[in-house]
Every structure is written in structure tokens, then in C-alpha cells.
C-alpha positions in Angstrom: -15.1 -10.1 -116.4 -14.3 -11.6 -113.1 -16.8 -12.2 -110.2 -17.1 -10.7 -107.7 -16.5 -7.5 -109.6 -14.9 -5.3 -106.9 -15.2 -1.6 -107.3 -12.1 0.5 -106.7 -12.4 4.1 -105.6 -8.9 5.4 -105.4 -7.1 3.3 -102.7 -10.3 1.8 -101.5 -11.7 -1.5 -102.9 -15.4 -2.1 -102.2 -17.5 -5.2 -102.6 -20.2 -4.6 -105.3 -23.0 -5.8 -103.0 -22.1 -3.1 -100.4 -21.9 -0.4 -103.1 -25.1 -1.1 -104.8 -27.1 -2.0 -101.7 -26.1 1.4 -100.2 -27.0 3.1 -103.5 -30.3 1.2 -103.6 -31.3 2.4 -100.1 -30.2 6.0 -100.6 -31.9 6.3 -104.0 -35.1 4.7 -102.8 -35.2 7.0 -99.8 -34.5 10.1 -101.9 -37.4 9.1 -104.3 -39.7 8.5 -101.3 -38.9 11.9 -99.8 -39.5 13.5 -103.1 -42.9 11.8 -103.5 -43.9 12.9 -100.0 -43.4 16.5 -101.0 -46.2 16.1 -103.6 -48.6 15.1 -100.8 -49.4 12.3 -98.5 -52.6 10.6 -97.4 -51.6 10.6 -93.7 -49.9 13.1 -91.4 -46.2 13.2 -90.5 -46.4 11.4 -87.1 -48.5 8.6 -88.6 -46.1 8.3 -91.5 -43.1 8.0 -89.2 -44.8 5.1 -87.4 -45.7 3.4 -90.6 -42.2 3.8 -92.0 -40.7 2.5 -88.7 -43.0 -0.5 -88.8 -42.0 -1.2 -92.4 -38.3 -1.1 -91.7 -38.6 -3.4 -88.6 -40.8 -5.9 -90.4 -38.6 -5.8 -93.5 -35.5 -6.6 -91.5 -37.1 -9.5 -89.6 -38.9 -10.9 -92.7 -35.9 -10.7 -95.0 -33.8 -12.8 -92.6 -36.5 -15.2 -91.5 -37.6 -16.3 -94.9 -33.9 -16.6 -96.0 -33.4 -19.0 -93.0 -36.3 -21.2 -94.3 -34.9 -21.4 -97.8 -33.0 -24.5 -96.6 -35.2 -26.5 -94.2 -32.6 -29.2 -93.6 -30.0 -26.6 -92.5 -32.6 -24.9 -90.3 -33.5 -28.2 -88.7 -29.8 -29.0 -88.0 -29.0 -25.6 -86.6 -32.1 -25.2 -84.4 -31.0 -27.4 -81.4 -27.8 -25.4 -81.0 -29.7 -22.1 -81.5 -27.1 -21.4 -84.2 -29.4 -20.1 -86.9 -27.7 -18.3 -89.6 -29.4 -15.0 -90.1 -26.8 -13.5 -92.3 -28.8 -14.2 -95.5 -31.5 -11.9 -96.7 -34.3 -12.2 -99.3 -36.2 -9.3 -100.8 -39.5 -11.3 -100.8 -39.2 -11.9 -97.1 -38.6 -8.2 -96.5 -41.6 -7.2 -98.5 -43.8 -9.7 -96.7 -42.5 -8.7 -93.2 -43.0 -5.0 -94.0 -46.5 -5.6 -95.3 -47.5 -7.5 -92.1 -46.1 -5.0 -89.6 -47.5 -2.0 -91.5 -51.0 -3.5 -91.5 -50.6 -4.2 -87.8 -49.4 -0.6 -87.1 -52.3 0.8 -89.2 -54.8 -1.2 -87.1 -53.2 0.1 -83.9 -53.2 3.7 -85.1 -56.7 3.4 -86.5 -55.6 4.2 -90.1 -58.0 2.8 -92.7 -56.6 4.4 -95.9 -54.0 2.6 -98.0 -50.5 4.1 -97.3 -48.1 2.2 -99.7 -48.4 4.2 -102.9 -45.4 6.5 -102.0 -43.2 3.5 -101.8 -44.1 1.7 -105.1 -41.7 3.5 -107.4 -38.9 3.8 -104.8 -39.1 0.1 -104.3 -39.0 -0.6 -108.0 -35.9 1.5 -108.4 -34.2 0.4 -105.2 -34.7 -3.3 -105.8 -33.5 -2.9 -109.4 -30.3 -1.2 -108.3 -29.7 -3.8 -105.6 -30.0 -6.6 -108.2 -27.0 -5.1 -110.0 -24.9 -5.6 -106.9 -26.3 -9.2 -106.6 -25.2 -9.9 -110.2 -21.7 -8.4 -109.8 -21.2 -10.5 -106.6 -21.3 -13.7 -108.7 -21.4 -17.0 -106.8 -21.2 -15.3 -103.4 -24.8 -14.2 -103.9 -27.4 -16.8 -103.9 -29.7 -15.2 -106.5 -28.0 -16.6 -109.6 -29.7 -18.9 -112.1 -29.3 -22.5 -113.2 -27.2 -23.5 -116.2 -28.5 -22.5 -119.6 -27.5 -23.0 -123.2 -29.1 -19.7 -124.3 -26.7 -17.2 -125.9 -27.1 -14.7 -123.0 -26.0 -17.2 -120.4 -23.1 -15.8 -118.2 -20.3 -17.6 -116.4 -20.2 -16.0 -113.0 -17.1 -17.8 -111.8 -17.7 -21.6 -111.9 -17.2 -22.3 -115.6 -21.0 -22.7 -116.1 -23.1 -20.4 -118.2 -26.1 -19.5 -116.1 -29.3 -17.5 -116.4 -28.6 -13.9 -115.3 -31.8 -13.9 -113.2 -30.7 -10.7 -111.4 -30.7 -8.9 -114.7 -34.1 -10.4 -115.6 -35.5 -8.9 -112.4 -33.8 -5.6 -113.1 -35.3 -5.3 -116.6 -38.7 -6.3 -115.4 -38.6 -3.7 -112.5 -37.5 -1.0 -115.0 -40.7 -1.7 -117.0 -42.9 -2.0 -114.0 -41.5 1.3 -112.5 -42.1 3.0 -115.8 -45.7 1.8 -115.9 -46.2 3.1 -112.3 -44.8 6.5 -113.1 -46.9 6.9 -116.2 -50.5 8.0 -115.8 -52.1 4.6 -115.9 -55.4 3.8 -114.3 -53.4 2.7 -111.2 -53.4 6.3 -110.1 -57.1 6.5 -109.9 -57.5 4.5 -106.6 -55.4 5.1 -103.5 -53.3 2.0 -102.8 -53.4 0.6 -106.3 -49.8 1.6 -107.3 -48.5 -0.4 -104.3 -50.8 -3.3 -105.0 -49.6 -3.2 -108.7 -46.0 -3.3 -107.6 -46.5 -6.2 -105.2 -48.6 -8.3 -107.6 -46.1 -7.6 -110.5 -42.9 -8.3 -108.6 -44.2 -11.2 -106.5 -45.7 -12.8 -109.6 -42.4 -12.5 -111.4 -40.6 -14.1 -108.5 -42.9 -17.2 -108.7 -41.8 -17.6 -112.3 -38.1 -16.6 -112.2 -37.4 -18.7 -109.1 -38.0 -21.9 -111.2 -34.7 -21.2 -112.9 -32.8 -20.7 -109.6 -31.1 -23.4 -107.6 -33.2 -24.0 -104.5 -34.3 -26.6 -102.0 -37.9 -27.4 -103.0 -40.8 -29.2 -101.4 -44.0 -29.8 -103.3 -42.2 -28.6 -106.4 -41.7 -25.1 -105.0 -39.1 -23.3 -102.9 -39.9 -21.5 -99.7 -39.8 -18.2 -101.5 -42.3 -19.4 -104.1 -44.7 -20.7 -101.5 -44.5 -17.3 -99.7 -45.1 -15.5 -103.0 -48.2 -17.6 -103.7 -49.5 -16.7 -100.3 -49.0 -13.0 -101.1 -50.7 -13.4 -104.5 -53.7 -15.1 -102.8 -53.9 -12.1 -100.4 -54.1 -9.7 -103.3 -56.2 -12.0 -105.6 -59.5 -10.1 -105.1 -57.8 -6.9 -106.4 -56.1 -8.4 -109.5 -59.0 -8.2 -112.0 -59.6 -4.6 -111.1 -55.9 -3.8 -111.3 -55.6 -5.3 -114.8 -58.7 -3.4 -115.9 -57.3 -0.2 -114.6 -54.0 -0.7 -116.4 -55.8 -1.4 -119.7 -58.1 1.6 -119.2 -55.1 3.8 -118.5 
């Protein structure tokens, strides 16, 4: 298998990242719309504002945290205002969306948790997107470090690496299945989204140890951001664990 693994549809040759990112967004949106038909805790106008805030915050956060992944590059580019905002990171998108949604809820006077409808769509969407990251090979910056394990994969540089994208995909499949099943996380409004965030962000703290990265204090910028999110949700973690066990 060669990387990037381009996808040919008749005479058209498409980059795998474009194909699977598009599929991730469309599938996630379909699942979100389907979940809304089963009921929502807020009305349509409020939901539109919340969704708009999430999209805006996600776009800003994904590019901003990606820029801080390489502090030296950021420092060199800053005087010329030539920051490269072409990169994106899922963690930054989630954090940015979380912050802007909480701000929008405060402005709108919404006190109820609003993220449950997005928990399963996010699991599925991110998992699909990671397939595109994997098939993009070295062009994508989400690959792992070298490994001697039998499932190590050469993505184009002659080095067998951890397929970290596939690790995330498998974890998200399990997490999404747990969120769909009738676990205790359905008992309290907001707990499905909290369960997604704690689960995925916790995974990223661990899996990013086996990714090449610029580190300070032993951690990458993404890992530090993940720890901040886990600290934010820390008061809820014991209850979430108890609810999963009870379910």
C-alpha cells in the first residue's frame, strides 16, 4: 500500500483527507439531525445560535492550537505576521467550541447542558476523519513514532510506526457504542457529552506520548491543553464513572 492512498472515482482522483473529512462532517451532521428529531432540551432558535457558536469556536480553536504545536516556528513567524494557520487539530476544535458555546449560553441565558446531541455524532465523525488522516501518510501530522510491534506500519518513509490514527478510531468506536447503549450516562442531561470529552481527551493525553511532537515540560501543547480540559471536568469524573458502572 502506498501513502497517500489516493481515491479514484472514475476520471477523478481525490486526496483521502478530503474524501474522509467530507464524509466525517456529512455523517456527523446527519446523525445530529436524526438525534434532534428525537427531542431537544432547547428550542430551534437557541439551538441555531449554539451550533453557530460551536462551528466558529471549533474553526478558531483547531487552527490556533495547531499553531502552538511548534512554539519555535510560531516565534519566528510572528514578527512577519506570517503565521501558518493551515494546520488543524481536533483537540483545539473541541476546546474552541466548548468555550464559545459556554459564552453563547451565558449570553442567551441558557442554563441547561446542550451537548448530548453531539456526543455520538462527534465520536463517529472523528473516527471517520481519522481514516483519512491515516491514509494521508506522512502528509498528515497525526502519525506515531517508530515501533517494533508487529502492527507497526510503514507510511512512506521506510519506518514502521504506531498507527495512532487507527488507535483513536478503535477507541472512538468503543466509546460511541457505550454512549449509544443505555448506560447510566443517559440519566443526567449533559453526561453523554461530558463522557465523550473526558474519554477522548483522556485518550489524547496518552496516545500523544507516542507521536512526534515539540515538548516542553515533557508534554506537547496538545497534551497541556488536554490536561486543562480534564481539570475542568474533574469534578464530574467520579460521578460519570459511577453512572457507567451502574448502567
